[in-house]
PAVEXMAR-693305 format. One line per 10 residues: number of its first residue (from 0); their letters; for each residue x, y, z of N, C-alpha, C. Coordinates in steps of 0.02 Angstrom, whole numbers, plus 50000, padded with zeros to 5 digits. Example, Ala and Ser with C-alpha at 12.3 -4.5 7.8 and 13.67 -1.06 7.14 Angstrom:
0 = AS = 50660,49716,50390,50615,49775,50390,50660,49835,50390  50642,49888,50354,50684,49947,50357,50645,50002,50394 $
//
This chain:
0 = XXXXXXXXXX = 40238,51902,50993,40246,51934,51059,40180,51965,51080  40161,51957,51143,40100,51987,51168,40110,52062,51175  40059,52103,51162,40066,52175,51170,40079,52193,51243  40121,52243,51253,40135,52266,51320,40073,52301,51348  40052,52281,51408,39989,52306,51434,39998,52361,51485  40057,52367,51515,40066,52418,51567,40139,52439,51570  40151,52488,51611,40218,52516,51616,40268,52466,51646  40245,52425,51693,40288,52374,51721,40317,52330,51666  40274,52308,51621,40297,52265,51567,40346,52300,51521  40332,52363,51506,40376,52402,51463,40445,52409,51494 $
10 = XXXXXXXXXX = 40447,52426,51559,40511,52434,51593,40549,52368,51599  40513,52315,51616,40545,52250,51622,40576,52228,51556  40540,52238,51501,40568,52220,51436,40629,52262,51419  40626,52327,51435,40683,52370,51421,40744,52349,51461  40735,52333,51525,40791,52313,51567,40819,52245,51545  40775,52201,51524,40798,52135,51500,40840,52142,51437  40823,52190,51394,40857,52198,51331,40922,52238,51337  40921,52289,51379,40978,52336,51381,41015,52337,51447  40990,52303,51498,41022,52305,51563,40999,52364,51603  41030,52376,51661,41008,52431,51705,41009,52498,51670 $
20 = XXXXXXXXXX = 40964,52542,51692,40960,52610,51666,40969,52659,51724  40987,52720,51709,40992,52771,51761,40923,52782,51791  40922,52806,51854,40858,52820,51884,40822,52876,51845  40860,52923,51817,40829,52977,51778,40787,52948,51721  40811,52897,51688,40772,52866,51634,40710,52831,51662  40718,52797,51717,40662,52763,51750,40608,52815,51769  40629,52870,51799,40583,52922,51821,40548,52954,51762  40585,52965,51708,40555,52995,51648,40497,52953,51622  40508,52887,51618,40455,52843,51594,40398,52836,51644  40415,52833,51708,40364,52826,51760,40316,52885,51761 $
30 = XXXXXXXXXX = 40342,52945,51746,40300,53005,51749,40271,53025,51682  40308,53013,51627,40289,53044,51564,40280,52996,51506  40279,52930,51518,40264,52885,51463,40198,52906,51432  40193,52911,51364,40134,52940,51332,40068,52907,51350  40069,52843,51367,40007,52809,51384,40000,52794,51458  40054,52772,51490,40050,52747,51558,40083,52792,51610  40114,52848,51589,40148,52891,51636,40101,52922,51687  40127,52934,51746,40086,52962,51800,40050,53026,51780  40085,53071,51747,40054,53135,51729,40013,53132,51666  40009,53074,51635,39968,53067,51575,39900,53036,51593 $
40 = XXXXXXXXXX = 39888,53023,51656,39826,52990,51677,39785,53038,51718  39721,53045,51699,39677,53088,51738,39671,53065,51810  39681,53000,51821,39676,52974,51889,39729,53004,51935  39781,53033,51906,39834,53064,51945,39812,53134,51966  39763,53138,52010,39734,53202,52028,39770,53233,52088  39762,53298,52093,39785,53334,52152,39723,53350,52194  39735,53372,52256,39679,53388,52299,39661,53330,52345  39604,53335,52377,39585,53286,52429,39581,53215,52401  39559,53207,52339,39550,53140,52312,39611,53116,52273  39663,53156,52271,39722,53137,52234,39778,53113,52279 $
50 = XXXXXXXXXX = 39839,53126,52257,39897,53103,52294,39933,53159,52333  39919,53221,52316,39954,53277,52348,39915,53341,52337  39928,53390,52380,39899,53457,52373,39948,53503,52336  39922,53551,52299,39962,53603,52270,39930,53670,52287  39965,53723,52273,39936,53790,52284,39874,53800,52241  39874,53770,52181,39816,53777,52137,39756,53741,52166  39767,53683,52197,39711,53644,52223,39680,53677,52285  39716,53724,52316,39688,53760,52374,39627,53800,52353  39627,53827,52292,39572,53867,52267,39595,53918,52217  39549,53956,52188,39566,54002,52133,39606,54064,52154 $
60 = XXXXXXXXXX = 39613,54076,52220,39648,54136,52241,39720,54137,52218  39753,54079,52216,39823,54077,52195,39831,54105,52125  39789,54083,52078,39791,54111,52011,39774,54185,52010  39728,54205,52053,39710,54276,52056,39767,54320,52081  39805,54295,52129,39862,54333,52154,39915,54342,52099  39927,54289,52061,39976,54295,52007,39951,54338,51951  39886,54338,51938,39859,54384,51888,39870,54456,51908  39860,54471,51971,39871,54539,51996,39944,54558,51989  39989,54512,52007,40060,54526,52001,40079,54540,51928  40053,54500,51882,40069,54511,51812,40045,54579,51789 $
70 = XXXXXXXXXX = 39985,54598,51810,39959,54664,51791,40002,54720,51820  40028,54711,51880,40072,54761,51909,40137,54766,51870  40165,54710,51852,40225,54711,51809,40210,54745,51743  40152,54728,51714,40134,54754,51648,40122,54829,51649  40106,54857,51706,40090,54928,51711,40149,54972,51690  40209,54944,51692,40269,54983,51673,40271,54998,51599  40237,54957,51558,40236,54969,51486,40165,54965,51460  40127,55014,51471,40054,55011,51459,40035,55002,51386  40077,55020,51341,40059,55016,51270,40086,54954,51235  40119,54911,51271,40151,54853,51240,40108,54791,51249 $
80 = XXXXXXXXXX = 40100,54750,51197,40067,54685,51206,40110,54641,51250  40078,54598,51289,40115,54557,51337,40093,54485,51334  40141,54441,51347,40129,54369,51346,40139,54342,51417  40093,54300,51439,40103,54259,51498,40109,54187,51473  40169,54159,51477,40181,54090,51454,40186,54045,51514  40140,53997,51519,40143,53948,51573,40169,53882,51545  40218,53853,51577,40243,53787,51559,40221,53738,51613  40197,53680,51591,40173,53632,51640,40105,53649,51667  40058,53664,51623,39991,53687,51643,39945,53631,51666  39967,53569,51660,39929,53509,51681,39857,53511,51655 $
90 = XXXXXXXXXX = 39808,53518,51700,39738,53516,51677,39709,53584,51661  39750,53637,51664,39727,53704,51646,39693,53743,51700  39690,53715,51761,39653,53750,51814,39685,53816,51833  39751,53818,51839,39784,53881,51856,39773,53933,51802  39778,53912,51739,39767,53959,51684,39697,53988,51687  39647,53946,51702,39578,53970,51706,39570,54019,51764  39599,54004,51822,39595,54049,51879,39628,54116,51864  39686,54113,51831,39723,54173,51812,39683,54216,51765  39656,54187,51712,39620,54225,51661,39556,54254,51688  39521,54216,51729,39458,54242,51758,39472,54303,51802 $
100 = XXXXXXXXXX = 39523,54298,51844,39539,54354,51888,39563,54415,51849  39605,54405,51799,39631,54461,51761,39575,54495,51723  39530,54456,51694,39474,54484,51656,39429,54527,51701  39418,54504,51762,39373,54539,51808,39405,54600,51841  39468,54592,51861,39498,54643,51904,39545,54691,51869  39575,54670,51813,39625,54713,51781,39613,54718,51705  39558,54750,51685,39543,54757,51613,39598,54794,51576  39636,54836,51610,39691,54873,51578,39743,54825,51550  39757,54772,51586,39805,54722,51564,39772,54669,51519  39710,54653,51534,39674,54600,51498,39671,54612,51423 $
110 = XXXXXXXXXX = 39659,54673,51403,39648,54689,51333,39709,54676,51290  39768,54680,51318,39828,54677,51276,39872,54616,51291  39845,54566,51325,39886,54508,51340,39861,54445,51306  39907,54398,51297,39891,54331,51273,39918,54280,51323  39884,54224,51329,39906,54170,51373,39933,54114,51329  39998,54101,51336,40029,54047,51298,40042,53988,51345  40036,53928,51318,40049,53868,51357,40099,53825,51319  40152,53807,51354,40202,53762,51326,40184,53691,51348  40161,53650,51301,40134,53584,51319,40152,53531,51267  40198,53486,51284,40217,53433,51236,40167,53376,51232 $
120 = XXXXXXXXXX = 40123,53369,51283,40077,53312,51285,40011,53328,51250  39993,53287,51201,39929,53295,51167,39872,53286,51215  39878,53237,51259,39825,53222,51306,39813,53280,51355  39866,53307,51382,39858,53362,51430,39833,53425,51395  39852,53435,51332,39825,53493,51296,39749,53487,51290  39724,53428,51279,39651,53418,51275,39618,53437,51341  39648,53417,51398,39620,53437,51462,39619,53513,51469  39674,53545,51448,39680,53618,51454,39629,53653,51410  39618,53629,51349,39570,53660,51305,39499,53656,51334  39483,53601,51368,39418,53596,51401,39412,53647,51456 $
130 = XXXXXXXXXX = 39464,53654,51497,39461,53701,51552,39460,53773,51529  39488,53788,51471,39495,53857,51447,39450,53872,51388  39396,53834,51380,39351,53843,51322,39325,53914,51318  39317,53947,51374,39290,54016,51375,39341,54066,51348  39406,54048,51351,39458,54097,51334,39502,54074,51276  39476,54032,51233,39518,54006,51178,39545,54060,51133  39509,54115,51126,39533,54170,51084,39595,54204,51114  39604,54195,51179,39661,54225,51214,39720,54177,51221  39710,54114,51203,39758,54062,51220,39790,54031,51158  39855,54019,51163,39892,53984,51111,39934,53928,51142 $
140 = XXXXXXXXXX = 39940,53873,51106,39979,53816,51130,40040,53806,51086  40095,53783,51118,40156,53767,51082,40184,53702,51110  40206,53655,51068,40229,53590,51093,40299,53592,51123  40339,53642,51104,40408,53646,51129,40434,53717,51118  40494,53729,51144,40523,53796,51138,40534,53816,51064  40555,53768,51023,40570,53784,50953,40509,53808,50915  40449,53790,50938,40387,53808,50903,40366,53880,50917  40397,53913,50967,40378,53981,50983,40397,54028,50926  40361,54083,50917,40381,54132,50866,40451,54157,50878  40484,54176,50824,40553,54200,50829,40559,54263,50872 $
150 = XXXXXXXXXX = 40504,54299,50879,40504,54360,50920,40510,54344,50994  40500,54281,51013,40508,54262,51083,40451,54288,51127  40466,54293,51191,40416,54312,51241,40433,54380,51270  40384,54424,51268,40389,54488,51303,40334,54489,51355  40353,54476,51416,40304,54469,51470,40333,54425,51524  40305,54365,51532,40328,54320,51585,40327,54248,51562  40379,54212,51582,40381,54139,51574,40375,54111,51644  40325,54069,51655,40305,54050,51723,40298,53974,51728  40324,53947,51783,40313,53876,51798,40295,53869,51872  40245,53828,51886,40225,53814,51954,40228,53739,51966 $
160 = XXXXXXXXXX = 40271,53719,52012,40280,53648,52028,40292,53606,51965  40336,53631,51924,40354,53595,51863,40423,53563,51869  40472,53602,51890,40541,53578,51888,40555,53524,51940  40515,53520,51993,40525,53467,52043,40507,53398,52015  40472,53397,51958,40453,53333,51927,40497,53316,51867  40551,53354,51856,40598,53335,51804,40640,53276,51828  40658,53230,51783,40696,53171,51803,40764,53190,51834  40781,53156,51888,40843,53170,51923,40890,53110,51919  40955,53125,51918,41006,53074,51925,41023,53068,52000  41028,53007,52024,41044,52995,52095,41117,52973,52101 $
170 = XXXXXXXXXX = 41156,53014,52136,41227,52999,52145,41240,52981,52217  41281,52930,52227,41301,52909,52294,41375,52919,52303  41395,52930,52366,41466,52941,52382,41498,52876,52406  41554,52859,52377,41593,52801,52398,41653,52824,52438  41653,52809,52502,41711,52828,52543,41774,52789,52523  41763,52727,52502,41820,52686,52484,41859,52714,52425  41823,52736,52373,41856,52763,52314,41859,52839,52313  41828,52870,52364,41825,52943,52367,41799,52973,52302  41744,52945,52278,41715,52967,52214,41640,52954,52215  41607,52988,52168,41535,52980,52161,41520,52924,52111 $
180 = XXXXXXXXXX = 41467,52887,52125,41441,52837,52079,41367,52852,52067  41339,52824,52014,41269,52837,51998,41226,52776,52013  41170,52789,52046,41121,52736,52058,41079,52725,51996  41072,52662,51977,41028,52644,51922,40973,52598,51946  40932,52575,51900,40875,52532,51916,40881,52468,51875  40869,52413,51908,40869,52348,51875,40807,52309,51896  40796,52251,51864,40742,52206,51884,40774,52144,51913  40761,52131,51977,40794,52077,52012,40746,52047,52063  40740,51982,52063,40698,51948,52113,40625,51966,52109  40601,51980,52049,40531,51996,52040,40511,52066,52059 $
190 = XXXXXXXXXX = 40560,52112,52064,40545,52181,52081,40598,52228,52052  40581,52291,52047,40630,52341,52027,40675,52355,52087  40740,52360,52075,40787,52369,52130,40843,52416,52108  40879,52442,52158,40934,52487,52146,40997,52449,52129  41038,52478,52087,41102,52447,52069,41151,52503,52053  41215,52493,52069,41266,52542,52051,41282,52537,51977  41280,52594,51943,41297,52594,51872,41373,52593,51865  41399,52560,51813,41472,52558,51804,41500,52624,51779  41564,52634,51790,41597,52693,51764,41587,52755,51805  41616,52810,51782,41610,52874,51815,41551,52913,51785 $
200 = XXXXXXXXXX = 41502,52932,51825,41444,52967,51797,41462,53037,51772  41447,53053,51709,41462,53120,51683,41430,53176,51724  41370,53164,51750,41336,53218,51787,41371,53236,51851  41418,53192,51874,41453,53205,51937,41499,53266,51932  41512,53289,51870,41555,53348,51861,41526,53409,51898  41460,53410,51907,41428,53465,51943,41451,53469,52016  41476,53413,52042,41498,53410,52112,41573,53416,52120  41608,53432,52066,41681,53436,52068,41706,53489,52117  41665,53540,52129,41686,53594,52174,41669,53582,52247  41647,53521,52263,41633,53505,52332,41697,53512,52373 $
210 = XXXXXXXXXX = 41697,53551,52427,41759,53562,52466,41788,53496,52491  41855,53489,52489,41888,53427,52512,41870,53410,52584  41863,53461,52627,41847,53448,52696,41777,53418,52704  41732,53435,52658,41666,53405,52660,41668,53333,52635  41705,53322,52581,41712,53254,52555,41740,53207,52609  41784,53234,52650,41817,53192,52700,41770,53166,52753  41714,53201,52763,41668,53181,52817,41602,53153,52790  41593,53152,52724,41531,53124,52697,41526,53050,52713  41469,53028,52740,41463,52956,52754,41456,52916,52690  41477,52854,52693,41472,52810,52635,41400,52804,52613 $
220 = XXXXXXXXXX = 41388,52813,52548,41321,52807,52521,41280,52871,52524  41309,52926,52549,41272,52990,52550,41247,53004,52479  41182,53020,52474,41150,53026,52409,41132,53097,52391  41145,53116,52329,41128,53182,52303,41087,53173,52239  41035,53213,52233,40993,53211,52173,41011,53271,52129  41032,53257,52067,41050,53310,52020,41001,53310,51962  40984,53371,51940,40935,53376,51885,40962,53423,51831  41007,53398,51788,41031,53440,51733,40975,53460,51686  40921,53421,51681,40866,53438,51637,40833,53504,51658  40829,53517,51723,40799,53579,51747,40842,53639,51728 $
230 = XXXXXXXXXX = 40908,53631,51734,40954,53686,51716,40950,53701,51641  40948,53648,51601,40942,53657,51528,40876,53692,51511  40823,53671,51544,40757,53702,51533,40759,53776,51550  40790,53793,51606,40794,53863,51627,40832,53905,51577  40886,53878,51550,40924,53914,51500,40884,53924,51436  40846,53873,51416,40803,53879,51357,40750,53933,51368  40721,53934,51427,40671,53986,51442,40702,54056,51440  40762,54062,51468,40796,54127,51467,40812,54149,51396  40829,54101,51353,40845,54117,51284,40784,54146,51247  40724,54124,51265,40663,54147,51230,40634,54210,51261 $
240 = XXXXXXXXXX = 40658,54229,51319,40630,54288,51353,40665,54351,51328  40629,54391,51289,40657,54452,51262,40656,54509,51314  40602,54512,51351,40596,54560,51405,40544,54535,51454  40552,54553,51518,40503,54532,51567,40533,54490,51623  40500,54434,51640,40515,54398,51701,40515,54322,51688  40564,54289,51716,40567,54216,51715,40554,54192,51786  40501,54152,51795,40476,54137,51862,40471,54062,51873  40493,54039,51931,40482,53971,51953,40455,53972,52024  40400,53936,52035,40373,53926,52102,40379,53851,52116  40417,53835,52168,40429,53764,52181,40459,53756,52250 $
250 = XXXXXXXXXX = 40463,53694,52273,40501,53681,52335,40570,53658,52316  40618,53680,52356,40687,53665,52338,40736,53689,52390  40799,53693,52369,40852,53711,52415,40907,53747,52378  40956,53771,52415,41015,53802,52385,41073,53752,52388  41126,53767,52352,41183,53721,52351,41211,53711,52421  41209,53761,52463,41235,53755,52531,41194,53707,52573  41131,53699,52557,41087,53656,52596,41088,53583,52573  41120,53569,52517,41118,53503,52486,41148,53449,52531  41202,53468,52568,41239,53418,52606,41221,53419,52681  41163,53443,52697,41141,53441,52767,41136,53369,52791 $
260 = XXXXXXXXXX = 41155,53355,52853,41154,53285,52878,41086,53251,52869  41033,53288,52874,40967,53258,52868,40949,53238,52797  40992,53253,52748,40978,53237,52678,41025,53182,52653  41045,53137,52697,41091,53084,52677,41061,53038,52624  40995,53036,52620,40961,52994,52570,40935,53034,52512  40959,53096,52504,40936,53138,52450,40868,53169,52465  40838,53200,52415,40774,53232,52424,40718,53198,52384  40734,53147,52347,40684,53112,52307,40632,53079,52352  40569,53086,52334,40516,53054,52372,40458,53036,52325  40416,52992,52350,40358,52969,52312,40296,52981,52354 $
270 = XXXXXXXXXX = 40241,53000,52320,40177,53012,52354,40122,52971,52322  40080,52943,52365,40020,52909,52342,39968,52916,52397  39909,52941,52379,39856,52950,52429,39875,52996,52485  39913,53050,52471,39935,53100,52520,39983,53071,52571  40014,53015,52557,40062,52986,52602,40128,52974,52566  40182,52982,52604,40248,52965,52576,40251,52890,52565  40269,52870,52505,40276,52799,52490,40346,52776,52508  40352,52717,52536,40417,52694,52560,40462,52667,52505  40432,52642,52451,40471,52613,52396,40468,52658,52335  40523,52692,52320,40524,52740,52265,40516,52706,52197 $
280 = XXXXXXXXXX = 40532,52643,52193,40531,52607,52128,40467,52567,52118  40425,52563,52168,40365,52522,52162,40312,52557,52120  40272,52518,52086,40212,52542,52051,40228,52602,52006  40275,52595,51960,40290,52652,51915,40228,52673,51876  40218,52738,51873,40159,52765,51839,40100,52773,51884  40104,52747,51946,40047,52751,51992,40061,52792,52053  40122,52817,52061,40138,52862,52116,40181,52919,52090  40174,52976,52123,40211,53035,52103,40283,53029,52127  40330,53051,52086,40401,53054,52104,40423,53127,52099  40457,53151,52150,40476,53221,52150,40539,53231,52192 $
290 = XXXXXXXXXX = 40578,53282,52174,40640,53298,52210,40647,53374,52216  40682,53397,52267,40691,53468,52277,40728,53500,52219  40706,53560,52201,40739,53599,52149,40802,53631,52177  40855,53631,52138,40918,53665,52156,40914,53737,52131  40894,53782,52175,40886,53852,52153,40952,53886,52138  41005,53865,52172,41070,53894,52156,41090,53879,52084  41078,53818,52062,41093,53799,51993,41052,53840,51944  40988,53852,51960,40946,53892,51915,40970,53964,51912  40986,53992,51969,41009,54062,51970,41073,54070,51928  41120,54024,51936,41182,54027,51897,41169,54018,51823 $
300 = XXXXXXXXXX = 41122,53973,51807,41105,53963,51736,41075,54026,51706  41031,54059,51743,41003,54121,51719,41056,54175,51710  41103,54178,51756,41156,54227,51750,41199,54215,51688  41211,54151,51673,41250,54135,51613,41214,54159,51550  41147,54162,51554,41107,54184,51497,41092,54258,51498  41123,54295,51543,41114,54368,51545,41057,54392,51588  41033,54350,51634,40979,54371,51679,41008,54391,51746  40973,54435,51779,40992,54455,51847,40938,54432,51896  40958,54421,51957,40911,54400,52009,40868,54458,52029  40802,54448,52026,40755,54500,52045,40724,54483,52113 $
310 = XXXXXXXXXX = 40701,54421,52121,40668,54400,52183,40686,54328,52198  40703,54313,52260,40707,54245,52284,40682,54246,52356  40620,54223,52365,40586,54229,52429,40540,54170,52439  40518,54160,52501,40469,54109,52514,40402,54128,52483  40361,54079,52468,40294,54093,52442,40255,54137,52490  40263,54126,52554,40228,54167,52604,40246,54240,52596  40311,54255,52592,40333,54325,52585,40308,54356,52520  40313,54318,52466,40295,54344,52401,40220,54358,52395  40180,54310,52414,40107,54318,52407,40080,54370,52456  40111,54376,52515,40088,54427,52563,40098,54496,52534 $
320 = XXXXXXXXXX = 40153,54506,52499,40165,54571,52467,40113,54586,52414  40095,54536,52374,40043,54547,52323,39976,54563,52357  39960,54525,52409,39897,54535,52444,39892,54607,52471  39947,54632,52498,39948,54700,52525,39932,54751,52471  39958,54740,52411,39943,54785,52355,39869,54782,52337  39840,54723,52336,39770,54715,52319,39726,54749,52371  39741,54739,52435,39701,54770,52487,39707,54846,52484  39767,54871,52470,39776,54944,52465,39736,54973,52407  39725,54931,52355,39686,54954,52297,39611,54945,52308  39591,54921,52366,39520,54914,52381,39489,54848,52364 $
330 = XXXXXXXXXX = 39530,54797,52347,39503,54731,52332,39484,54697,52397  39422,54675,52402,39398,54642,52463,39391,54567,52452  39408,54529,52503,39403,54456,52500,39347,54432,52546  39316,54377,52525,39267,54346,52569,39302,54295,52614  39262,54261,52655,39291,54215,52704,39326,54156,52670  39299,54133,52614,39330,54077,52578,39399,54097,52552  39403,54156,52521,39467,54179,52494,39518,54190,52551  39494,54215,52607,39539,54226,52664,39568,54160,52689  39527,54107,52692,39552,54042,52713,39602,54014,52662  39589,54025,52598,39635,54003,52547,39703,54038,52556 $
340 = XXXXXXXXXX = 39701,54102,52569,39763,54140,52578,39802,54115,52638  39767,54100,52692,39801,54076,52752,39837,54009,52738  39805,53966,52699,39837,53903,52681,39898,53914,52637  39893,53961,52590,39948,53974,52544,40009,54002,52578  40000,54039,52633,40057,54071,52665,40077,54040,52731  40036,53994,52758,40051,53966,52824,40115,53923,52821  40161,53933,52868,40224,53896,52865,40216,53821,52872  40162,53798,52902,40151,53726,52910,40113,53697,52850  40092,53739,52804,40057,53715,52745,40101,53725,52683  40091,53780,52647,40127,53790,52585,40174,53851,52586 $
350 = XXXXXXXXXX = 40167,53893,52636,40202,53957,52636,40277,53952,52641  40303,53906,52682,40375,53901,52691,40407,53850,52645  40371,53798,52627,40400,53745,52586,40415,53769,52515  40374,53814,52490,40382,53837,52421,40421,53902,52418  40463,53907,52366,40502,53967,52354,40482,53998,52287  40492,54062,52281,40478,54098,52219,40544,54127,52193  40562,54107,52133,40623,54134,52101,40602,54174,52040  40626,54236,52036,40612,54280,51979,40679,54309,51955  40692,54300,51890,40750,54332,51859,40727,54374,51800  40767,54424,51783,40750,54469,51728,40811,54481,51684 $
360 = XXXXXXXX = 40801,54496,51620,40858,54514,51577,40892,54577,51603  40957,54580,51594,40992,54641,51613,41059,54631,51646  41077,54568,51661,41141,54557,51695,41197,54548,51644  41258,54559,51666,41316,54541,51626,41321,54465,51624  41331,54436,51566,41335,54364,51560,41393,54337,51601  41378,54288,51644,41427,54259,51689,41472,54210,51652  41534,54208,51671,41581,54159,51641,41579,54093,51677  41542,54089,51732,41540,54027,51772,41504,53972,51735 $
//
């Protein structure tokens, strides 16, 4: 047998051997295959030369704002060592921006903190080590949650645009059978194509509480993207957080917004060259795949783990509050930083699309 040379060949062989797979499995390989996955390739850049913009690619101010927020949180316990754990650090740019700002502006917090990175990819860890060479004495890496010290995290567990890239299951509504079915992926006619998976999808249990009156008016084929992996991840993070804050910055929606008429095709989308790609299944490993985060599911998962809701706000609202604290403390920005801030909070750029969710230990464990 000839060696498999690319992700197309790997997926085609898998489908030929085992038949159709769920879209979640297809997305997992398209993004995270160790050699050919989209996020394993340096060519998958963000910024002007990449496929999409992020808050980090706007400039170092984003990391600086979060460094200031962490120092403000840390001020409540001045004598305690603190951990900032970032999951999904990609090339390490946000970590570098955060550490540089904290070192310069908040020496009170800098002296007693460590920067931890949760990174399963050997390749991405190498990129991060290059970016953080100046701060290696402050930085520790862990391949998974189980590798963390038994003492857990006292400080913050943070993710920025991580959960939107977790594999999603795509469910469609059948008016004929009044039930949900799962979309899978097959190889047909020389291309990857959609196919209905047989049987009742186990993940559809999450939609069991959909009101009957809503089911009655859902159009045939209405699509919903579910991400149980994100909920599991959030619970794992909550389990390791001994004290402090669990934070997600991402674009997403609430459960009430899931069934809006404009979302009949779900929220899954593909990006290549800063443009929406029309074929979600084309060129696996060469285009970004992303879906809106279900913040309601995360909030409920945190509550089940004993966390309470601290903040749920737009990025614009959250960062503006941090900026006001910095200005009140006498921190001055130059014209470049001011432009970066305007991009981060502008409703037509990143300010409205992204949400900030913060939960903290202290709630009664929910039975839901």
